[in-house]
Every structure is written in C-alpha cells, then in structure tokens.
C-alpha positions as CSV (number, residue, x, y, z in Angstrom):
1,X,157.4,-3.9,46.4
2,X,158.1,-5.5,49.7
3,X,160.7,-6.7,51.0
4,X,161.0,-10.4,52.4
5,X,163.3,-11.1,55.3
6,X,164.7,-14.8,56.1
7,X,162.8,-14.5,59.1
8,X,159.1,-14.4,57.0
9,X,160.7,-17.2,54.3
10,X,161.7,-20.0,57.1
11,X,159.7,-22.5,58.1
12,X,159.7,-23.9,61.6
13,X,160.5,-27.6,61.5
14,X,159.3,-29.5,64.6
15,X,161.4,-32.5,65.8
16,X,160.1,-35.8,65.2
17,X,158.7,-37.3,69.1
18,X,161.3,-39.8,69.9
19,X,160.9,-43.0,71.3
20,X,163.1,-45.1,73.6
21,X,164.4,-48.9,73.0
22,X,164.0,-51.0,76.0
23,X,165.6,-54.3,76.2
24,X,164.3,-56.8,78.9
25,X,166.4,-59.0,80.8
26,X,165.6,-62.5,80.2
27,X,166.7,-66.0,81.6
28,X,167.1,-67.5,78.4
29,X,169.6,-65.9,76.3
30,X,173.6,-65.7,77.3
31,X,175.0,-62.6,77.6
32,X,177.2,-62.9,74.6
33,X,174.4,-63.9,72.7
34,X,173.0,-60.7,73.9
35,X,176.1,-58.6,73.0
36,X,176.1,-60.0,69.3
37,X,172.6,-59.2,68.7
38,X,172.9,-55.4,70.0
39,X,176.0,-54.9,67.7
40,X,174.2,-56.5,64.8
41,X,171.1,-54.6,65.1
42,X,172.2,-50.8,66.1
43,X,174.8,-49.8,63.2
44,X,177.6,-48.2,64.9
45,X,177.2,-49.8,68.7
46,X,180.6,-50.8,70.2
47,X,181.1,-54.2,72.1
48,X,181.7,-51.9,75.5
49,X,178.2,-50.0,74.3
50,X,176.4,-53.4,73.7
51,X,178.0,-55.0,77.0
52,X,177.3,-52.1,79.3
53,X,173.5,-52.4,77.6
54,X,173.3,-55.7,78.3
55,X,174.4,-55.7,82.1
56,X,172.1,-52.9,82.8
57,X,169.5,-54.9,81.7
58,X,170.8,-58.2,83.7
59,X,171.4,-56.1,86.8
60,X,168.1,-54.2,86.6
61,X,165.8,-55.9,84.9
62,X,165.4,-53.2,81.9
63,X,167.9,-51.0,79.6
64,X,167.7,-48.2,77.3
65,X,169.4,-49.6,74.1
66,X,168.2,-46.3,72.1
67,X,166.3,-43.3,71.7
68,X,165.3,-42.5,68.1
69,X,162.6,-41.6,65.9
70,X,159.6,-43.9,66.0
71,X,159.8,-45.8,62.6
72,X,163.6,-46.6,63.7
73,X,162.5,-47.6,67.4
74,X,160.4,-49.7,66.2
75,X,162.5,-51.2,63.4
76,X,165.0,-52.1,66.3
77,X,162.5,-53.4,68.7
78,X,161.1,-55.8,65.8
79,X,164.8,-56.9,65.1
80,X,165.8,-57.6,68.7
81,X,162.2,-59.7,68.9
82,X,163.0,-61.8,65.9
83,X,166.5,-62.5,67.4
84,X,164.5,-64.1,70.3
85,X,165.0,-60.9,72.9
86,X,162.6,-58.8,74.4
87,X,162.1,-55.5,73.7
88,X,159.4,-52.7,73.8
89,X,159.2,-49.0,73.0
90,X,158.0,-45.9,74.9
91,X,157.4,-42.5,74.1
92,X,161.0,-40.4,75.3
93,X,159.4,-37.7,77.1
C-alpha cells in the first residue's frame, strides 16, 4: 500500500491575472463628483483615497483606481463609464 504525502495530493493554484482599472482626467466632471463616483463604485474606498486618485488623474492625466481580477476590473470600468467618467483597464504586469 502506497503512502500519499500531502505534497503529492496538493494542487498548484494559479492566481488569476490581475488588471488595473485606470481613471483618465476629463474637463467635464467636478472634482467632488469624481470623488463621489469613486467611493460609490469601489466598496470600502474612503474619501481620502478617492480624493487622492482624483487628484492624481487631474494632475497627471491618469490614475490607478484598483488592481483586481479581470471580471471585477471590467465591472469597475463599466460602472465608472456609466457615471460619465473615462476609464480603461490594462493587464497588471
């Protein structure tokens, strides 16, 4: 009778590739509105985090909102777009 070790039975789980949700600066929405949409879109995002992301996009033209699984990234990107913000996703390498 062969003895199975834990190493032989365990399976290697590959992590799902992560994607970055990017917020682009625009000249249409107020800073307050962008901050509110970010907090409503990303669960648990605080006002200081949202303000920081909004200011980075405002200053640099682009800001990282969150890095997550592709399905979640697509959802966040669509939600931001549905609220009038410009957003894209890209692989997080």
